[in-house]
C-alpha positions as CSV (number, residue, x, y, z in Angstrom):
1,M,0.0,0.0,0.0
2,R,2.8,2.4,0.8
3,V,4.3,2.0,-2.7
4,F,0.9,2.5,-4.2
5,I,0.3,5.8,-2.5
6,L,3.8,7.1,-3.3
7,F,3.2,6.3,-6.9
8,F,0.2,8.6,-7.0
9,L,2.0,11.3,-5.2
10,F,4.8,11.2,-7.8
11,L,2.2,11.6,-10.6
12,A,0.7,14.6,-8.9
13,A,4.1,16.2,-8.4
14,C,4.5,16.2,-12.2
15,D,1.6,18.7,-12.5
16,S,2.4,22.3,-11.7
17,N,-1.3,23.1,-11.0
18,F,-1.4,21.2,-7.7
19,S,0.9,19.8,-5.1
20,P,1.2,16.3,-3.6
21,G,-0.4,17.5,-0.4
22,D,-3.5,18.5,-2.4
23,I,-4.4,14.9,-3.4
24,E,-7.5,13.5,-1.6
25,P,-6.5,10.5,0.5
26,E,-9.7,8.8,-0.8
27,A,-8.0,8.6,-4.2
28,T,-6.4,5.4,-3.1
29,R,-9.7,3.8,-2.0
30,G,-12.5,5.2,-4.2
31,I,-14.1,8.6,-4.9
32,P,-14.3,11.6,-2.6
33,A,-17.7,12.7,-1.3
34,W,-17.6,15.9,-3.3
35,V,-17.8,14.0,-6.6
36,A,-21.4,13.5,-7.8
37,P,-23.2,10.6,-6.1
38,N,-23.5,7.2,-7.9
39,F,-20.0,7.3,-9.6
40,Y,-17.2,4.8,-9.1
41,I,-13.9,3.9,-10.8
42,P,-14.5,0.7,-12.9
43,A,-12.1,-2.1,-13.0
44,N,-11.2,-1.5,-16.6
45,S,-9.9,2.0,-15.9
46,A,-6.2,1.4,-16.7
47,R,-5.1,4.4,-14.6
48,R,-7.1,5.5,-11.6
49,P,-8.0,9.2,-11.7
50,L,-6.6,11.6,-9.2
51,F,-8.8,13.9,-7.0
52,T,-7.6,17.3,-5.8
53,R,-8.7,18.5,-2.4
54,K,-8.7,22.3,-2.9
55,S,-9.9,22.7,-6.5
56,K,-12.1,19.6,-6.3
57,E,-11.0,18.4,-9.8
58,V,-11.0,14.9,-11.1
59,I,-7.7,14.5,-13.1
60,F,-7.5,11.8,-15.8
61,R,-4.1,10.9,-17.2
62,V,-3.0,8.2,-19.7
63,Q,0.3,7.2,-21.2
64,Q,1.2,5.3,-24.4
65,G,0.3,1.6,-24.0
66,D,-2.0,2.0,-21.0
67,C,-4.8,-0.7,-21.0
68,S,-6.6,-3.0,-18.6
69,T,-6.9,-6.8,-18.7
70,A,-10.2,-6.7,-16.7
71,I,-13.2,-8.0,-18.6
72,K,-16.4,-6.1,-17.8
73,E,-19.4,-8.2,-17.0
74,G,-21.3,-8.8,-20.3
75,A,-18.2,-8.2,-22.4
76,S,-16.2,-10.8,-24.3
77,R,-12.8,-8.9,-24.6
78,S,-10.6,-6.8,-22.4
79,D,-9.3,-3.3,-23.3
80,C,-5.9,-4.7,-23.9
81,T,-7.4,-7.1,-26.4
82,T,-9.4,-4.3,-28.2
83,K,-6.4,-1.9,-27.9
84,T,-8.4,0.6,-25.8
85,T,-6.8,3.1,-23.4
86,R,-9.2,4.2,-20.7
87,S,-9.1,6.3,-17.5
88,V,-12.6,7.0,-16.3
89,I,-15.2,7.3,-13.6
90,K,-18.6,5.7,-14.3
91,T,-22.2,6.1,-13.2
92,G,-22.9,3.4,-10.5
93,E,-26.7,3.3,-10.9
94,S,-27.8,2.5,-14.4
95,W,-30.6,4.5,-16.1
96,T,-33.6,2.9,-17.8
97,T,-36.6,3.8,-19.9
98,P,-38.5,6.0,-19.8
99,Q,-36.5,8.4,-17.7
100,R,-35.3,12.0,-18.3
101,Y,-32.0,13.3,-17.0
102,I,-29.7,16.4,-17.0
103,L,-26.0,15.5,-17.2
104,S,-23.5,18.2,-16.8
105,F,-19.8,18.8,-16.1
106,E,-17.0,21.2,-16.6
107,F,-13.9,19.9,-18.5
108,W,-10.4,21.0,-19.3
109,V,-8.4,19.5,-22.2
110,D,-4.7,19.3,-22.5
111,P,-3.6,22.0,-25.0
112,T,-0.7,19.8,-26.2
113,L,-3.1,17.2,-27.7
114,A,-1.8,16.2,-31.1
115,Y,-4.3,13.5,-32.2
116,R,-6.3,14.9,-35.2
117,G,-8.9,12.2,-35.8
118,Y,-9.5,10.7,-39.2
119,A,-11.6,11.1,-42.4
120,N,-14.2,8.4,-42.6
121,P,-17.0,8.5,-45.2
122,R,-19.0,6.0,-43.1
123,A,-19.5,8.7,-40.5
124,S,-22.3,9.9,-42.8
125,K,-24.5,11.4,-40.2
126,T,-21.9,13.8,-38.9
127,D,-19.4,15.4,-41.4
128,G,-17.5,12.5,-42.7
129,Y,-14.8,13.0,-40.1
130,S,-14.5,11.1,-36.8
131,S,-12.4,10.5,-33.8
132,Q,-11.6,7.5,-31.7
133,L,-10.9,9.6,-28.6
134,A,-13.8,10.7,-26.3
135,I,-14.2,12.4,-22.9
136,A,-17.7,11.1,-22.3
137,R,-19.5,8.0,-23.5
138,W,-23.1,6.9,-23.2
139,Q,-23.8,3.2,-23.8
140,G,-26.2,0.3,-23.1
141,E,-25.1,-1.1,-19.8
142,D,-26.1,-4.6,-20.9
143,Q,-24.4,-4.1,-24.3
144,P,-20.9,-2.8,-23.3
145,N,-19.4,-3.2,-26.8
146,N,-22.0,-1.1,-28.5
147,Q,-21.8,2.6,-27.6
148,L,-24.6,5.0,-28.3
149,F,-23.2,8.5,-28.1
150,D,-19.7,10.0,-27.6
151,L,-18.5,13.5,-26.7
152,K,-15.5,13.3,-29.0
153,L,-12.1,15.0,-29.0
154,D,-9.4,15.7,-31.5
155,A,-6.9,18.5,-32.3
156,K,-8.5,19.3,-35.7
157,R,-12.1,19.9,-34.7
158,G,-11.9,20.2,-30.9
159,V,-14.6,18.7,-28.7
160,T,-17.6,17.6,-30.8
161,F,-21.0,15.9,-30.3
162,M,-22.4,14.3,-33.5
163,G,-19.9,16.2,-35.6
164,K,-21.0,19.6,-34.1
165,T,-18.4,21.7,-32.4
166,C,-18.8,22.1,-28.7
167,V,-15.4,23.7,-28.0
168,P,-12.9,24.5,-30.8
169,P,-9.2,23.5,-30.4
170,S,-8.4,27.1,-29.5
171,G,-10.4,26.5,-26.3
172,F,-8.1,23.8,-25.0
173,G,-6.3,24.7,-21.8
174,S,-9.4,26.5,-20.5
175,W,-12.5,25.3,-18.6
176,H,-15.8,24.7,-20.4
177,R,-19.2,23.6,-19.4
178,F,-21.2,20.7,-21.0
179,Y,-25.0,20.2,-20.6
180,M,-27.1,17.3,-21.9
181,R,-30.8,16.8,-21.4
182,I,-32.0,13.4,-22.5
183,R,-35.0,11.1,-22.4
184,W,-34.1,7.5,-22.5
185,A,-36.8,5.8,-24.7
186,D,-37.1,2.9,-27.0
187,D,-39.7,4.6,-29.1
188,D,-40.2,8.0,-30.8
189,T,-40.6,9.8,-27.4
190,G,-36.8,10.0,-26.9
191,F,-34.8,13.2,-27.2
192,I,-31.3,14.7,-26.8
193,E,-30.3,18.3,-26.3
194,V,-26.6,19.3,-25.9
195,R,-25.3,22.7,-25.0
196,C,-21.8,24.0,-24.3
197,D,-20.7,27.2,-22.6
198,Q,-24.2,28.7,-22.7
199,S,-27.4,29.1,-20.8
200,L,-29.4,25.9,-20.3
201,Y,-32.6,27.7,-21.1
202,S,-31.9,30.1,-24.0
203,G,-29.9,30.3,-27.2
204,V,-29.2,27.7,-29.9
205,P,-27.9,24.3,-28.6
206,V,-24.9,22.6,-30.2
207,F,-27.2,19.6,-31.1
208,A,-30.8,18.8,-30.6
209,K,-33.0,15.9,-31.8
210,S,-36.4,14.8,-30.8
211,N,-38.9,12.0,-31.5
212,F,-36.4,9.1,-31.9
213,P,-35.3,6.1,-29.8
214,T,-32.3,7.0,-27.7
215,T,-31.7,3.3,-27.2
216,Q,-30.1,3.3,-30.8
217,A,-26.9,4.9,-31.9
218,L,-27.4,7.9,-34.2
219,D,-24.2,7.3,-36.1
220,C,-23.5,3.6,-36.3
221,F,-20.4,2.3,-37.9
222,R,-17.8,-0.2,-36.8
223,E,-15.0,2.2,-35.9
224,N,-17.6,3.9,-33.6
225,N,-17.9,0.6,-31.6
226,C,-21.2,0.0,-33.2
227,D,-22.2,-2.8,-35.5
228,P,-24.6,-1.5,-38.2
229,K,-25.7,-5.1,-39.0
230,R,-26.8,-5.8,-35.4
231,R,-29.7,-3.9,-33.9
232,I,-29.4,-3.8,-30.2
233,N,-32.1,-2.9,-27.7
234,P,-30.5,-2.2,-24.4
235,K,-32.7,-1.9,-21.3
236,N,-30.2,0.0,-19.0
237,F,-27.8,2.8,-19.7
238,S,-24.6,4.3,-18.2
239,M,-22.1,7.1,-18.7
240,Q,-18.4,7.2,-18.5
241,L,-16.4,10.4,-18.0
242,G,-12.6,10.8,-18.5
243,I,-10.4,9.5,-21.3
244,L,-11.6,6.8,-23.7
245,F,-9.2,6.2,-26.5
246,D,-10.0,3.4,-28.9
247,G,-7.2,1.7,-30.9
248,S,-7.3,1.1,-34.7
249,A,-6.2,-1.7,-36.9
250,G,-5.2,-3.8,-33.9
251,R,-2.9,-1.1,-32.5
252,M,-2.9,0.9,-29.3
253,P,-3.7,4.6,-29.8
254,R,-0.7,6.9,-30.3
255,I,-0.7,9.2,-27.3
256,G,2.8,10.5,-27.3
257,A,5.6,10.7,-24.8
258,Q,4.1,13.6,-22.8
259,G,0.9,11.6,-22.2
260,L,-2.6,13.0,-22.2
261,T,-4.5,14.9,-19.4
262,V,-8.2,15.7,-19.1
263,K,-9.7,17.3,-16.0
264,M,-13.3,17.5,-14.9
265,R,-15.2,19.2,-12.0
266,R,-18.8,20.2,-10.9
267,I,-20.3,17.0,-12.2
268,V,-24.1,16.8,-12.1
269,E,-26.3,13.8,-12.7
270,R,-30.0,14.5,-11.9
271,R,-33.3,13.1,-12.9
272,L,-35.8,15.6,-14.3
273,A,-39.5,15.9,-13.5
274,V,-40.0,19.1,-15.6
275,I,-38.0,20.5,-18.5
276,F,-38.1,24.2,-19.5
277,G,-37.1,25.8,-22.7
278,R,-36.0,22.7,-24.6
279,V,-35.2,23.0,-28.3
280,E,-36.6,20.0,-30.2
281,D,-34.4,19.9,-33.3
282,I,-31.4,21.6,-34.8
């Protein structure tokens, strides 16, 4: 245990934004109380996030080659097998239909990020360009290998949802706010509304779509961890926050010698009884 704690203190000392004494002691056991309820660190998180006491930030870091050999319940392969690098926290209570939620958090992206994504004509419902790096992922809890939606990240387009820009690359290195309002539904009563750095109740959202089943991926292609030939119908849903970097062509993602850091804070996960000012379609 002593070696384990010293290892995290060493990682923290490498970041000029906080000191080793600022690390929450709970980081070696779980998640501090100030993080939103119902989150935990899953076994397939290759690196455990750090939690800072004063600034109340969750710090996710990965290095080249990071992966976990843990196999999630319901999955057939580990992250090391699928060449996935992951450092995340995850919702501990799964959501089901028909439920409405607001999901929100502030995030900070490493300004040294070099990964630029890739052109992919199969990403037809966005802009023909995609990324295998995400900072948030929504998926069927009972279908772990088929993701539904990602908040994606790359150095060419910035942070995007369904191909729409949430934060441009020029915004890396600063804090930004993400909002999602969603109704989980397996019929045409589902909806998603996404906003970034703006009021929750006014202005044009980054993305909005109504009257569709949110149990199905909107942009389904194999590189998106979604099999277009297999229609899934998950009953429960979860969210991961942090760094999710999928490999390609059987290779681990190229992260670089400096590693990759993403920070989050002020995480909100709350069920909604009433929704005001929602935009239905953009």
